[in-house]
BABATOR-701735 format. One record per residue (C-alpha): z, y, x; chain. Coordinates in steps of 0.05 Angstrom, whole numbers, plus 32768, in hexadecimal, padded with zeros to 4 digits. Layout:
<rs>
<z:Z; y:Y; x:X; unit:A>
...
</rs>
This chain:
<rs>
<z:7FFF; y:7FFD; x:8003; unit:A>
<z:7FEF; y:8045; x:8018; unit:A>
<z:8026; y:8072; x:801F; unit:A>
<z:8040; y:8095; x:7FE4; unit:A>
<z:804C; y:80E4; x:7FE7; unit:A>
<z:8094; y:80EF; x:7FDD; unit:A>
<z:80A4; y:812D; x:7FAE; unit:A>
<z:80EB; y:8146; x:7FB5; unit:A>
<z:811D; y:8146; x:7F78; unit:A>
<z:8118; y:8185; x:7F68; unit:A>
<z:80D2; y:81A1; x:7F77; unit:A>
<z:80BA; y:818D; x:7F32; unit:A>
<z:807D; y:816E; x:7F50; unit:A>
<z:8064; y:81B0; x:7F74; unit:A>
<z:8054; y:81AA; x:7FBC; unit:A>
<z:807B; y:81DD; x:7FE8; unit:A>
<z:80C4; y:81D1; x:7FD3; unit:A>
<z:80F2; y:819F; x:7FDD; unit:A>
<z:80D2; y:8191; x:8021; unit:A>
<z:8100; y:81BE; x:804F; unit:A>
<z:8137; y:8196; x:806E; unit:A>
<z:816F; y:81A0; x:8049; unit:A>
<z:81B7; y:8187; x:8043; unit:A>
<z:81CA; y:8191; x:8006; unit:A>
<z:81AD; y:817A; x:7FC1; unit:A>
<z:8187; y:81B0; x:7F93; unit:A>
<z:81A2; y:81C9; x:7F52; unit:A>
<z:817F; y:8196; x:7F27; unit:A>
<z:8195; y:815F; x:7F56; unit:A>
<z:81D8; y:8176; x:7F51; unit:A>
<z:81DC; y:817C; x:7F00; unit:A>
<z:81B6; y:8134; x:7EFC; unit:A>
<z:81F2; y:8119; x:7F26; unit:A>
<z:8227; y:8137; x:7F06; unit:A>
<z:8239; y:8164; x:7F41; unit:A>
<z:8248; y:8159; x:7F8E; unit:A>
<z:8287; y:814F; x:7FA6; unit:A>
<z:8274; y:816D; x:7FEA; unit:A>
<z:8265; y:81B6; x:7FCF; unit:A>
<z:8297; y:81E1; x:7FAA; unit:A>
<z:828C; y:8201; x:7F6D; unit:A>
<z:82A2; y:824E; x:7F5B; unit:A>
<z:82D6; y:8233; x:7F28; unit:A>
<z:82F2; y:8207; x:7F60; unit:A>
<z:82F6; y:8237; x:7F90; unit:A>
<z:8326; y:826B; x:7F63; unit:A>
<z:8367; y:8247; x:7F60; unit:A>
<z:8381; y:8274; x:7F2C; unit:A>
<z:834D; y:8259; x:7EF9; unit:A>
<z:8348; y:8217; x:7F06; unit:A>
<z:8372; y:81DB; x:7EEC; unit:A>
<z:83A9; y:81C6; x:7F16; unit:A>
<z:8393; y:817D; x:7F33; unit:A>
<z:83BF; y:8141; x:7F20; unit:A>
<z:83F1; y:812C; x:7F50; unit:A>
<z:83E3; y:80E3; x:7F71; unit:A>
<z:840F; y:80B0; x:7F5C; unit:A>
<z:8423; y:8071; x:7F80; unit:A>
<z:83FD; y:804C; x:7F5B; unit:A>
<z:83C0; y:806F; x:7F73; unit:A>
<z:8391; y:80AC; x:7F64; unit:A>
<z:8391; y:80CA; x:7F25; unit:A>
<z:8352; y:80CC; x:7F04; unit:A>
<z:8336; y:8114; x:7F05; unit:A>
<z:8334; y:8138; x:7EC2; unit:A>
<z:82EF; y:8149; x:7E9F; unit:A>
<z:82D4; y:8187; x:7EB9; unit:A>
<z:82C4; y:819D; x:7E6D; unit:A>
<z:82EE; y:818A; x:7E32; unit:A>
<z:82C8; y:8186; x:7DEE; unit:A>
<z:82E4; y:81AA; x:7DB4; unit:A>
<z:82F2; y:817C; x:7D75; unit:A>
<z:82CF; y:8196; x:7D3A; unit:A>
<z:8303; y:81A8; x:7D04; unit:A>
<z:830C; y:817A; x:7CCC; unit:A>
<z:82FA; y:818C; x:7C83; unit:A>
<z:8333; y:8199; x:7C56; unit:A>
<z:832E; y:8179; x:7C1D; unit:A>
<z:834E; y:818E; x:7BD3; unit:A>
<z:8381; y:8167; x:7BBD; unit:A>
<z:8377; y:8140; x:7B7D; unit:A>
<z:839F; y:816D; x:7B41; unit:A>
<z:83DA; y:8147; x:7B2E; unit:A>
<z:8401; y:8146; x:7AF2; unit:A>
<z:8449; y:8167; x:7AF7; unit:A>
<z:8482; y:8139; x:7AF5; unit:A>
<z:84AE; y:8147; x:7AB6; unit:A>
<z:84EE; y:816A; x:7AC5; unit:A>
<z:8534; y:8145; x:7AB7; unit:A>
<z:855C; y:814E; x:7A82; unit:A>
<z:8597; y:8181; x:7A84; unit:A>
<z:85C3; y:8144; x:7A77; unit:A>
<z:85B7; y:8127; x:7AB7; unit:A>
<z:85CE; y:815E; x:7ADF; unit:A>
<z:8616; y:815D; x:7ABB; unit:A>
<z:864B; y:8193; x:7ABA; unit:A>
<z:8652; y:819A; x:7AFD; unit:A>
<z:8605; y:81B1; x:7B0F; unit:A>
<z:8607; y:81E8; x:7B49; unit:A>
<z:85F7; y:822E; x:7B31; unit:A>
<z:85B8; y:8222; x:7B66; unit:A>
<z:859D; y:81EF; x:7B46; unit:A>
<z:8547; y:81F0; x:7B41; unit:A>
<z:8528; y:821A; x:7B08; unit:A>
<z:8517; y:81F9; x:7AC5; unit:A>
<z:84CF; y:81E5; x:7ACB; unit:A>
<z:84AB; y:81F5; x:7A8A; unit:A>
<z:8468; y:81E3; x:7A9E; unit:A>
<z:8478; y:819A; x:7AB0; unit:A>
<z:84A7; y:8191; x:7A70; unit:A>
<z:8469; y:81AF; x:7A46; unit:A>
<z:843B; y:8188; x:7A66; unit:A>
<z:8461; y:814B; x:7A5B; unit:A>
<z:846F; y:815F; x:7A0D; unit:A>
<z:8426; y:8169; x:7A03; unit:A>
<z:840E; y:8136; x:7A34; unit:A>
<z:83D3; y:815F; x:7A4B; unit:A>
<z:83C7; y:8180; x:7A8F; unit:A>
<z:83CF; y:81CB; x:7A8C; unit:A>
<z:83A8; y:81FE; x:7AAD; unit:A>
<z:83C2; y:8224; x:7AEB; unit:A>
<z:83C9; y:8262; x:7AC3; unit:A>
<z:83F8; y:823F; x:7A8C; unit:A>
<z:8417; y:8226; x:7AC3; unit:A>
<z:842C; y:8261; x:7AF0; unit:A>
<z:8437; y:8285; x:7AA8; unit:A>
<z:846A; y:8254; x:7A93; unit:A>
<z:8488; y:824B; x:7AE1; unit:A>
<z:849A; y:828F; x:7AD2; unit:A>
<z:84B6; y:8286; x:7A8E; unit:A>
<z:84E1; y:824A; x:7AAD; unit:A>
<z:84FA; y:827E; x:7AE7; unit:A>
<z:8511; y:82B1; x:7AAD; unit:A>
<z:8532; y:827C; x:7A82; unit:A>
<z:8560; y:8264; x:7AC0; unit:A>
<z:856E; y:82A7; x:7ACC; unit:A>
<z:858B; y:82B2; x:7A8E; unit:A>
<z:85A7; y:8276; x:7A76; unit:A>
<z:85B7; y:825B; x:7ABF; unit:A>
<z:85BD; y:820A; x:7AC9; unit:A>
<z:85B2; y:81FD; x:7A83; unit:A>
<z:8568; y:821A; x:7A83; unit:A>
<z:8550; y:81D4; x:7A81; unit:A>
<z:856E; y:81C2; x:7A42; unit:A>
<z:855C; y:8207; x:7A1F; unit:A>
<z:850D; y:8202; x:7A3A; unit:A>
<z:850E; y:81BA; x:7A28; unit:A>
<z:8528; y:81C5; x:79E2; unit:A>
<z:84F2; y:81FC; x:79D7; unit:A>
<z:84BE; y:81CE; x:79EC; unit:A>
<z:84D3; y:8197; x:79BD; unit:A>
<z:84D9; y:81C4; x:7990; unit:A>
<z:848D; y:81E1; x:7997; unit:A>
<z:846E; y:8194; x:799C; unit:A>
<z:8494; y:818E; x:7959; unit:A>
<z:8473; y:81C9; x:7937; unit:A>
<z:8430; y:81AF; x:7955; unit:A>
<z:8429; y:816E; x:793C; unit:A>
<z:8453; y:817D; x:78FB; unit:A>
<z:848C; y:8155; x:7908; unit:A>
<z:84C3; y:817C; x:78E2; unit:A>
<z:84D3; y:817D; x:7895; unit:A>
<z:84DF; y:81B1; x:7861; unit:A>
<z:8507; y:81A3; x:7825; unit:A>
<z:84FA; y:81B7; x:77E0; unit:A>
<z:8526; y:8201; x:77E8; unit:A>
<z:84F8; y:8214; x:7824; unit:A>
<z:8530; y:81FD; x:7858; unit:A>
<z:850B; y:81EF; x:789A; unit:A>
<z:854E; y:81D7; x:78C1; unit:A>
<z:851E; y:81CA; x:7901; unit:A>
<z:8511; y:820E; x:7904; unit:A>
<z:8550; y:8220; x:78EF; unit:A>
<z:857D; y:81FA; x:792C; unit:A>
<z:8542; y:81FD; x:7963; unit:A>
<z:853B; y:8245; x:795A; unit:A>
<z:8558; y:8278; x:7927; unit:A>
<z:85A3; y:8257; x:7933; unit:A>
<z:859B; y:8261; x:798A; unit:A>
<z:8580; y:82AE; x:797D; unit:A>
<z:85C2; y:82B6; x:7954; unit:A>
<z:85F1; y:8294; x:7981; unit:A>
<z:85F7; y:82CA; x:79B5; unit:A>
<z:8600; y:82FD; x:7981; unit:A>
<z:8639; y:82D8; x:7964; unit:A>
<z:865C; y:82C0; x:79A3; unit:A>
<z:8653; y:82F7; x:79D1; unit:A>
<z:8646; y:8334; x:79A7; unit:A>
<z:867A; y:832B; x:796A; unit:A>
<z:86A2; y:82F7; x:798F; unit:A>
<z:86AF; y:82D6; x:7950; unit:A>
<z:86F1; y:82B1; x:794B; unit:A>
<z:86F5; y:827B; x:7912; unit:A>
<z:8732; y:825E; x:78F2; unit:A>
<z:8739; y:8220; x:78C2; unit:A>
<z:86F8; y:81FF; x:78D7; unit:A>
<z:8719; y:81C3; x:78BB; unit:A>
<z:8714; y:81DB; x:7875; unit:A>
<z:86CF; y:81D2; x:7875; unit:A>
<z:86B8; y:818F; x:785F; unit:A>
<z:8698; y:8162; x:788B; unit:A>
<z:8667; y:8143; x:7856; unit:A>
<z:8661; y:8152; x:7803; unit:A>
<z:8658; y:8194; x:77E6; unit:A>
<z:8684; y:81CD; x:77EA; unit:A>
<z:8682; y:821C; x:77CD; unit:A>
<z:8696; y:824F; x:7804; unit:A>
<z:86A6; y:828D; x:77E5; unit:A>
<z:86B2; y:82CA; x:7818; unit:A>
<z:86B6; y:830F; x:7818; unit:A>
<z:8671; y:8340; x:7821; unit:A>
<z:8675; y:8382; x:784E; unit:A>
<z:864B; y:839E; x:7884; unit:A>
<z:8612; y:83C6; x:786C; unit:A>
<z:85E6; y:838A; x:787F; unit:A>
<z:85F3; y:8346; x:786B; unit:A>
<z:8603; y:8332; x:78B4; unit:A>
<z:8642; y:8314; x:789C; unit:A>
<z:861D; y:82DE; x:7870; unit:A>
<z:85F4; y:82CC; x:78B3; unit:A>
<z:8630; y:82C1; x:78E3; unit:A>
<z:8656; y:8296; x:78A7; unit:A>
<z:861C; y:826E; x:78A8; unit:A>
<z:861C; y:826D; x:78F9; unit:A>
<z:8668; y:825B; x:78FB; unit:A>
<z:8661; y:8221; x:78C9; unit:A>
<z:8620; y:8201; x:78F4; unit:A>
<z:864F; y:8209; x:7935; unit:A>
<z:868D; y:81F0; x:7919; unit:A>
<z:867F; y:81BB; x:78EF; unit:A>
<z:8672; y:8174; x:7910; unit:A>
<z:8630; y:816B; x:78F5; unit:A>
<z:861C; y:81A6; x:78F8; unit:A>
<z:8612; y:81BA; x:78AF; unit:A>
<z:85E2; y:81F3; x:7892; unit:A>
<z:8603; y:8224; x:7867; unit:A>
<z:85D4; y:822A; x:7822; unit:A>
<z:85DF; y:8272; x:7814; unit:A>
<z:85D0; y:8297; x:77D6; unit:A>
<z:85AF; y:82D5; x:77DA; unit:A>
<z:859C; y:8310; x:77AF; unit:A>
<z:8556; y:831E; x:778A; unit:A>
<z:8553; y:8353; x:77BF; unit:A>
<z:8556; y:8329; x:7801; unit:A>
<z:8515; y:82FF; x:77E3; unit:A>
<z:84EF; y:833F; x:77D3; unit:A>
<z:84EF; y:8356; x:7821; unit:A>
<z:84B2; y:833A; x:7847; unit:A>
<z:84CC; y:8318; x:7887; unit:A>
<z:8515; y:830F; x:7875; unit:A>
<z:8501; y:82F0; x:7830; unit:A>
<z:84DF; y:82B3; x:7855; unit:A>
<z:8516; y:82AA; x:7893; unit:A>
<z:854A; y:82A3; x:7859; unit:A>
<z:8520; y:826E; x:783E; unit:A>
<z:8514; y:824E; x:7876; unit:A>
<z:855B; y:8257; x:788D; unit:A>
<z:856F; y:8230; x:7847; unit:A>
<z:8582; y:8266; x:781D; unit:A>
<z:856D; y:826F; x:77D9; unit:A>
<z:857D; y:82A1; x:7798; unit:A>
<z:85C1; y:82A5; x:7780; unit:A>
<z:85B4; y:8287; x:773B; unit:A>
<z:85E2; y:8254; x:771C; unit:A>
<z:85A0; y:8220; x:7719; unit:A>
<z:8594; y:8221; x:7765; unit:A>
<z:85E0; y:8220; x:7778; unit:A>
<z:85ED; y:81E7; x:774A; unit:A>
<z:85BB; y:81C0; x:7767; unit:A>
<z:85CF; y:81C3; x:77B0; unit:A>
<z:8617; y:81B5; x:7796; unit:A>
<z:8602; y:8172; x:777D; unit:A>
<z:85D3; y:8160; x:77B4; unit:A>
<z:8611; y:8163; x:77E4; unit:A>
<z:85FF; y:81A4; x:7800; unit:A>
<z:862E; y:81E0; x:781C; unit:A>
<z:8620; y:821D; x:77F9; unit:A>
<z:863A; y:8262; x:780B; unit:A>
<z:8648; y:829F; x:77DC; unit:A>
<z:8655; y:82E5; x:77DC; unit:A>
<z:866A; y:82F9; x:7797; unit:A>
<z:8672; y:8349; x:77AB; unit:A>
<z:862A; y:8353; x:77B9; unit:A>
<z:8613; y:838E; x:77C5; unit:A>
<z:864B; y:83AE; x:77AE; unit:A>
<z:8670; y:8393; x:77EC; unit:A>
<z:863F; y:839F; x:781F; unit:A>
<z:8632; y:83E7; x:7807; unit:A>
<z:8674; y:8403; x:7803; unit:A>
<z:868A; y:843C; x:7833; unit:A>
<z:86B9; y:8430; x:786A; unit:A>
<z:86F5; y:8450; x:784A; unit:A>
<z:86F8; y:840F; x:781C; unit:A>
<z:86F0; y:83E3; x:7857; unit:A>
<z:8712; y:839A; x:7844; unit:A>
<z:8723; y:83A9; x:77FC; unit:A>
<z:86FF; y:8378; x:77D0; unit:A>
<z:86C8; y:838C; x:779D; unit:A>
<z:86C9; y:836A; x:7752; unit:A>
<z:86AC; y:8323; x:775D; unit:A>
<z:8679; y:8324; x:7727; unit:A>
<z:8683; y:82FF; x:76E6; unit:A>
<z:8694; y:82BB; x:770E; unit:A>
<z:8658; y:828E; x:770D; unit:A>
<z:865F; y:826B; x:7751; unit:A>
<z:86A7; y:8257; x:772D; unit:A>
<z:867D; y:8236; x:76FA; unit:A>
<z:8651; y:8216; x:7729; unit:A>
<z:8681; y:81FB; x:7750; unit:A>
<z:86A6; y:81DC; x:7714; unit:A>
<z:8667; y:81BC; x:76FB; unit:A>
<z:8654; y:819A; x:773E; unit:A>
<z:86A0; y:8187; x:7744; unit:A>
<z:86A6; y:81A8; x:7787; unit:A>
<z:86E2; y:81CC; x:77A8; unit:A>
<z:86D5; y:821A; x:77BA; unit:A>
<z:86EF; y:822B; x:77FD; unit:A>
<z:8700; y:827A; x:7802; unit:A>
<z:86EF; y:829A; x:7841; unit:A>
<z:86FE; y:82DB; x:785F; unit:A>
<z:86D7; y:8303; x:7892; unit:A>
<z:86F4; y:8338; x:78C2; unit:A>
<z:86CD; y:8361; x:78EA; unit:A>
<z:8688; y:836F; x:78C1; unit:A>
<z:86A2; y:83B0; x:78A6; unit:A>
<z:8699; y:83D4; x:78E6; unit:A>
<z:8658; y:83BB; x:78FD; unit:A>
<z:863A; y:83F3; x:78D2; unit:A>
<z:866B; y:8423; x:78B4; unit:A>
<z:8654; y:8449; x:7886; unit:A>
<z:866A; y:848C; x:7872; unit:A>
<z:8633; y:84A0; x:7849; unit:A>
<z:85FC; y:848E; x:7815; unit:A>
<z:85B7; y:84A9; x:7809; unit:A>
<z:85A4; y:8496; x:77BE; unit:A>
<z:855A; y:84BB; x:77C3; unit:A>
<z:854B; y:849B; x:77FC; unit:A>
<z:8561; y:8457; x:77E4; unit:A>
<z:8541; y:845E; x:77A2; unit:A>
<z:84FF; y:846D; x:77C6; unit:A>
<z:8503; y:842F; x:77F0; unit:A>
<z:851A; y:8405; x:77BB; unit:A>
<z:8559; y:83F3; x:77DC; unit:A>
<z:859E; y:83F3; x:77B6; unit:A>
<z:85C1; y:8424; x:77E9; unit:A>
<z:85A3; y:8449; x:7829; unit:A>
<z:85DC; y:844B; x:7852; unit:A>
<z:85F4; y:8483; x:7885; unit:A>
<z:861E; y:8468; x:78C3; unit:A>
<z:8639; y:8493; x:7902; unit:A>
<z:85FB; y:847E; x:7923; unit:A>
<z:85C7; y:846F; x:78F4; unit:A>
<z:8591; y:848E; x:78DF; unit:A>
<z:85A7; y:84C4; x:7912; unit:A>
<z:8595; y:8491; x:7952; unit:A>
<z:855B; y:8475; x:793A; unit:A>
<z:854C; y:8431; x:793F; unit:A>
<z:8586; y:842C; x:7971; unit:A>
<z:85B9; y:843C; x:7934; unit:A>
<z:85A9; y:83F9; x:791B; unit:A>
<z:85C8; y:83D3; x:7950; unit:A>
<z:860E; y:83B8; x:7937; unit:A>
<z:8650; y:83D4; x:795B; unit:A>
<z:866C; y:839D; x:797B; unit:A>
<z:86B0; y:838E; x:7955; unit:A>
<z:86DD; y:8353; x:7958; unit:A>
<z:86D0; y:8320; x:7926; unit:A>
<z:8703; y:82EE; x:78FF; unit:A>
<z:86DE; y:82BD; x:78CA; unit:A>
<z:8720; y:828D; x:78A6; unit:A>
<z:870D; y:8258; x:7880; unit:A>
<z:873D; y:8248; x:784C; unit:A>
<z:875D; y:8211; x:782A; unit:A>
<z:8728; y:81EE; x:77F7; unit:A>
<z:8738; y:81FA; x:77AB; unit:A>
<z:8722; y:81B4; x:7789; unit:A>
<z:86FF; y:81BF; x:7749; unit:A>
<z:86EE; y:8171; x:7739; unit:A>
<z:872D; y:8169; x:7715; unit:A>
<z:8715; y:81A7; x:76E0; unit:A>
<z:86DC; y:8188; x:76BE; unit:A>
<z:8695; y:819F; x:76AB; unit:A>
<z:86B4; y:81B7; x:766E; unit:A>
<z:86E1; y:81ED; x:7689; unit:A>
<z:86A7; y:820C; x:76AD; unit:A>
<z:8695; y:8225; x:7666; unit:A>
<z:86D2; y:8246; x:7659; unit:A>
<z:86D7; y:828D; x:7673; unit:A>
<z:871B; y:829C; x:7679; unit:A>
<z:8728; y:825C; x:76AB; unit:A>
<z:86E8; y:8270; x:76CF; unit:A>
<z:8706; y:82BD; x:76DF; unit:A>
<z:8749; y:829F; x:76E8; unit:A>
<z:8730; y:8272; x:771E; unit:A>
<z:8700; y:82AE; x:7734; unit:A>
<z:8737; y:82DD; x:773F; unit:A>
<z:8766; y:829F; x:7767; unit:A>
<z:8732; y:829F; x:7799; unit:A>
<z:872A; y:82EB; x:77A4; unit:A>
<z:8771; y:82F6; x:77A9; unit:A>
<z:876B; y:82BD; x:77DF; unit:A>
<z:8735; y:82E4; x:7805; unit:A>
<z:875C; y:8324; x:77FF; unit:A>
<z:879E; y:8309; x:7819; unit:A>
<z:877A; y:82E9; x:7859; unit:A>
<z:8757; y:8334; x:786A; unit:A>
<z:8798; y:834D; x:7868; unit:A>
<z:87B1; y:8314; x:7892; unit:A>
<z:877B; y:8316; x:78BE; unit:A>
<z:877F; y:835D; x:78C5; unit:A>
<z:87C3; y:8357; x:78E4; unit:A>
<z:87B0; y:8326; x:7917; unit:A>
<z:8776; y:834B; x:7939; unit:A>
<z:878A; y:837B; x:796E; unit:A>
<z:875A; y:83AD; x:795F; unit:A>
<z:8711; y:83B9; x:7949; unit:A>
<z:86EF; y:83A7; x:7983; unit:A>
<z:8721; y:8370; x:79A6; unit:A>
</rs>
């Protein structure tokens, strides 16, 4: 074979390059060979910027670190799948020794569990704020309050509630109305109940009480007291005047809480069904009397409530209420305005109408409610209900019992507000 022409590496086949006698390879050769240990690079010549060489160990020289480290590609973040919030623990699980720094209630989780749906993020965030507010108001019992409210909401949406023939919505009364009235009962008026053991646990009975306070707040608070103090949380079925059921909003709420018209027929039907019925025989003469006549009982009507109790054979419970006279002390009346609005009277108090809506806030007087010993009527017989004199005598006995109890309660109370 003839001798081939040798082209040095790096000349790209062009003559005249790489033919000189060189002791170091060209740059192209160095790139193919991965560098040459015989030539120092600029990075190695600068010890301040070059990485420290690993020290040799007894087992032998260490492998030098690679000249250039590659940066790993960042992992792509994946969005977690939406998970259904876990239901909150019931309040009973915490026990009475729950700490004050317990986590707030989670109404979003409770609502999702109750309705069995996945809530949108906006609704979840809104309900989280509601839970924080509930925990700030009710403290450790916020879980129970929120759970009761959400359970009520579920019953309303599914229609799992009943309304009796008189319009009583027990679910609405016990879940919404009474809890809203309870702070007024416990914190504002600080009502003290005496003789709660005289309220029958079962069976029909007629609660007869004095009436005062410009607005029938005393009747409402008596209903709260009966529900709170009785073991089975009985609802007081109040008999109201026609004017009460002519008001747009008040009429509906009165029906839903179990009230009905103050007529002998409705009262007799409720008593014979074993309901606890409440009546205030003074009527508007009692709640509309001036403050100068406070705690002086007015005439008790014609005694129709007595006839209903005798006919049904149920006991009469005389009840005295102290404290309602001072919530709106009447110092005057505007009969012209009362006729214009169709009201039995238009009261003037030290705050109303001078302060406008602010004058409607009741004064925080101290209340005492005493349920007296029941007066039996089952031994009288239905024929006595037709005797006007017998009905009058029994009604007068009830009235004198309540008046005597009022005087005793006034002596027991230290002051109007304490």
